[in-house]
N, C-alpha and C positions, 0 to 999 in steps of 0.2 A: 248164392245159387251156384251149384256145381255144374255149370254149363259154360263152355267157352269156345274159342275158335277151333279147337281140335275136334269138336263134336259136329262140325259143319261138313256138308258135302261140298265138293269144289264149286258148284254153281251157287252155293249159299255163302261164299266167302265174305266175311265181314258182317253177317246178319246178326250175330250176338252183339257186336259193337253197335250196330245200327239200332237195335232194340234198346240198348243202354242209353243211347243219345235221345231216343224218343220218350224216355221216362218223364222228363220234365216239360214235355210239350203239350200237356193237357190230358184231362180225364173226363169222364162223364159229369163230374161235379165241379171241376176246376179247369179253367183254361190256363195257358202257359203264363200269362201275366198274373193271374190270381195265385198261382204256385209261387212265383218269384216274390210277389208282395207279401205273402204269408211268411215265407222264409225271412225276408228282410224285417218284418215286424217282430219276429221272434228273436232277432239278433243272433241267429245261429247260422249253420251252413248245412247244405245237403249236396251230395254229389254221387257219382257212380263211376265205376271203371270196369273194364273187361280185360281178361287175360286169356292165355291159352286154355285154361281149365275152369275158370270161374267168371261170374258176373256179380258185382257187388253194388248194392244201393246202400248208402250210409248217410248218417246225419249226426250232428252234434248241437246241443242246445242246453239251456239252463234246465235243471231238474224240474222246475215248476211248469215247464212246457212239455213234459214227457208225453202227456196224453195227446196234445196237438200234433207234435212231430210224429208220433206213432201213427196217428190217423192219416197224416200226409204221406208218409212213406208207404203204408199199405195201399193207399189209394193209387199212387203212381205206379206201384208194382203190380197191382191186381187189375186196374181198370184203365189202362192207357187208351186214349181215344183214337190215336192214329189218324188224325184229321189229314185228308189227302194233301191239303196245302202245306201243312207242317211237315209231312213226310217228304215232299219235294224240296222244301226249304232246307231241311236237315240233311238231305242227301247231298246238297251242294256244299254244306259245311264239312261233311265227311270227305268229300272229294278234295276239298281244299286241305284237309288234314293229311290225306294221302300224298298230295302234291308237296306239302311241307316236308314230309319224310324224304321224298325224292330229292328235295333241294338241300338236305342235311346229310352230307356223306357219312358222318360218324354215327348217324342213326341208320341210314340206308344199308351200310355194310353188314349190320347185324341181321337185317331182314334178308339180305342176299345170302348170308351165311346159313340161316335156317332153311332157306329154299334149296341150297346146295347140299347141306348136310343130311337133310331128311326129305329128299326130292319127291318121293312117292307116298308121303304120309302127311296127314293134316297138321301135325305138329310143325311141319316146315312152312306152312302158309302163314302170312302175316295176319295178326289180329284184326287189323283194319280192313282186310280184304284188298281187292284190287279195284282200280277205276272201272274195269269191265264188269266185275261181279256186283259191286255196289250200284253201278248204273243200271243194272238189269233187275234188281230186286223190286218187287211190287209191294204195295200195302198189304195185299192178301198173303204174300210170302211171310211178312212179319207176323201177321195174325196167326197163321198156321203154325209157324215155328214156335211161337210163344205157347200155343195150346198144346203142342206136342212135347215140349221140353221142360216147361216150368211146372214141375210136380213136387209134391211134398217130400218125396224120397231124395230129391236133389237140393233141398233147402235147409239152411241152418240160420237161426237168428242168434246173434251175439250182441250183448249189451253190457256196458260197464258204466260205473258212476254211482250216483246217489239214487239207488233203486233196489228193489227186491225182485227175486226171481218170479214170484207169483204175480207181481204187477205186470210184468211183460207177458206172462201167460194170459192174464185177464184182458190186457189191451189188444193183443194180437191174435189170440187163439181163435176167436170166432171168425175173424176176417180171413185168416189163412186157411181155415177149414173149408173155404169156398174153392180152393184149388182142387182140380180134378185128380182122382187117383188113376195114374197111368201105369201101363205095364213097365217093368224095369227096362231101361235102355240097354242096348247092346254093350257088352263089355269093351272097354277101350283096349286097343292093341298098342303095345309099346313100339316105338319107332326103331328101325335099324339104321345104324350110322353109314354114311357114304363118305369115307375119307378121301383126301386128295386135295390138290391145289386148283383153285379156280381164280382166274384173273379177269376182272371186269374193267376194261379201259374207260376212263372218263377224264375230261380236262379239269382236274382239281389242282389246288395248290399243294396238297399233300397226298400221300398214298395212305389209305386207311386199311388196316389189316385186322380181321377177326379170325381167331383160331379157336378150335374147340375139340374136346375129346369127351367120350361118355363119362358122365358123373353119376353120383348116387341119387336114388329117388328120395322123396320126402320122408320115407319110412325106413330107408336102408340104415342098418346100424353103423355103417361106415360114414354116415353123413357128418358126424362130429369130427372125425379125423380129417375128412375132406374140407370142412370149414376151416380148420386150423391150417391145413396146407394152403388154402386160398389166401389166408392172411400172410403167411410166410412168403408165398410166391409173388403176389401183387396186390394185396389188400390194403396197404397203407404206405406212408412215406418212407418207412424203413425197410420195406419189402425188398426182396431180391431184384425183381424186375425194375422197380422204381430206381433203385440204386445203380444197377448195371446199365440199364437202357438210357435213363435220363441223366442221373447225376454223374456217372463216371464217363459215359461216352457221348452224351448230348445228342442221342439219336432221335429222341421224341420229347415233345412237351407232355402229351397225355399217354400214359401206359398204365394198364391195370389188369388184374385178373378178376374173375367173378365165378360164382357157382349158382347155377339155376337148377333147382330140383323140382320135379313134377311127381305125380302120383306113381308112375311106373318107370321113370327114366330121369335123366339129368344131363347137364352139360357143364364141363369144367372149361371155362373160356378165358381168352386173353384178347385184349384190344390194344392197338397203338396206332398213332398217326405219325408218319415219318416223312422226311424229305424224299422225293422220288428216287434220287440216285443212291440212297442208302437203305432201301428196303431189303435187299438181300442180306446185308450186314445185320440189320435189326432182326430179321428172321433167324439168322444163325445164332445170335445171342439168346433169343427166347427159347429156341429149341435146345440149346445147351443147358439152360436153366431147368427146363422140363426134365431132361434126361438126368441131370444131377440129382434132382429130388428123388428119382426112382432108384438110384444106386448108391447114393452117399447119404448116410444117416444125418438127420438134422441134429444139431447139438442141443443139449438140454436147455441152455439159456434161451435159444431162439424159440424153442417149444414153449417155455414158460411165458415168454413175452407174448406169444400168439394166444395163449390161454387167457392171460390177463386182458388183452385187447378184446377178445371175443366175449368174455364174461362182462366186461364193462359195457360193451355195446348192447348186449342183451338186457342187462339190468337197467341201464339208463333208458333204453327203449321202452321198458315196462312202465316208466313214469308217464309216458304219453298215452292218453286214453284211446286214440285211434289205433296205435300199435297194439295195445292190449286187446282191443276188440278184434282186429284182424287175426291176432294170434289165437284167440279163443276159437274163432271160426275155422281156421286152418287145422287146429288140433282135432276139432270135432270131425271134420272131413277125413283127416288122415288116420286118426286113432280111435275115434268114437268117444273121446273123453278129454278132460283138461289135463295137459301135461304140465306139471308145476315147474316153476323156475328152479327150484331146488333139484329136481330130477335132471334138468338140462345141465345145470352147473356141475352136478356129480358126473354126468357122462363126459363133459369136457375135461374135467380133472382126471378122468380115468384113461384118457388117451396117452399112449406111450410112444417113444421114438420109433419103435418097430412098427407100430400101427401106421405111422405116417409113410414110412418107406414102402410098406405093403400096399397101401391104398394108392400111393403115387405110381407104383409099378403097374397097378391094375387100371387106374384111370388115365394115366398119361402115356399110354402105349403109343409110340410113334406111328405104328401101322393103323391106328384108329384116329389119327389127327386129321381134322378138316381145316382148310385154310381158304378164306375168301379175301381177295385183295381188290380194292376199288381205287381207281385213280390212274395216273400216268406212270405205271409201274414198269420196272425192268423185268418183263416176263421171263426172258431167257435166264437172267441172273437168279431169279427166284426158283425156276425149275432146276437149275444146277445145284442150288443150295439144298433143295428138297431131295435131290438124288445123292448128295454127298453122304 
């Protein structure tokens, strides 16, 4: 379902995630225990997750149970009971989930980074919502949001395994036809970056640093070059950041880069956890590596290694049914069709050294870099490093 936290109003923060949690808490036909027992009897699994742009209900079971699991999934998706007792019980679970993030600095720093980098945009708000917003949501809020957002135009069904396309159509078509036809939702607006340094003091053992600059969207042709840049910068153990920050200087145990792409925007990010007194030094090293990528061409050997790593990850991932299912759904949302693995590999192979330098100069612009630091940091030292 192409509905996520970025589609929520501020007072609705976390409502998509709340609805996801309620999926397995009972329907008109099954209570929560009946759902759990049915899944256990099938020997399969079912779960759900929420992101900034999507909510997914998924399951895996033996092919012989396709009819049963299809009926179960459509039931929890279309007919949630929202029993008041279950709503209040699950609210407490979600509040504990939010508290768990607050108690996990290497998770919390990413939440804070989003809030600081996109401060006036729903993309900057956490998927879980806040204790205040989740605490204020009523059962009727959930019912209304579901009826206003869960429409056929936002829905994709993806299935892989021992099955035929027409089987899925026959099993799900009549049930999903019950969804109301709603007016198209308002077009999503891309977020504007808010660069700069934000230091959040906290009594931690480490200083946690999240850095980010604008990256390509899910459909940007530069996404392939950006993916290779990510591998070279901090995507594996031989990457520049891992070698410079951890292996050569011993500044961090955990250091990596990542690429998060959305329908209309993206983030090229870096995370590291360092000793409090060495945070300015670590920041200097990372900024130097970012600048080097934008001005100094990557050598051909490094590019070829990144290509092989990326192709291997994609092709091995295709052997996992869950990964294949998610990939089918994402491609349908983004492109309206299946994008074959052969197409993807060809696009990766087509990336040249000059493409990496061009994309690095565009994505890793120091003037667009946002940095959030959580912990007992040397705020003056960090500010001086940023000004250098």
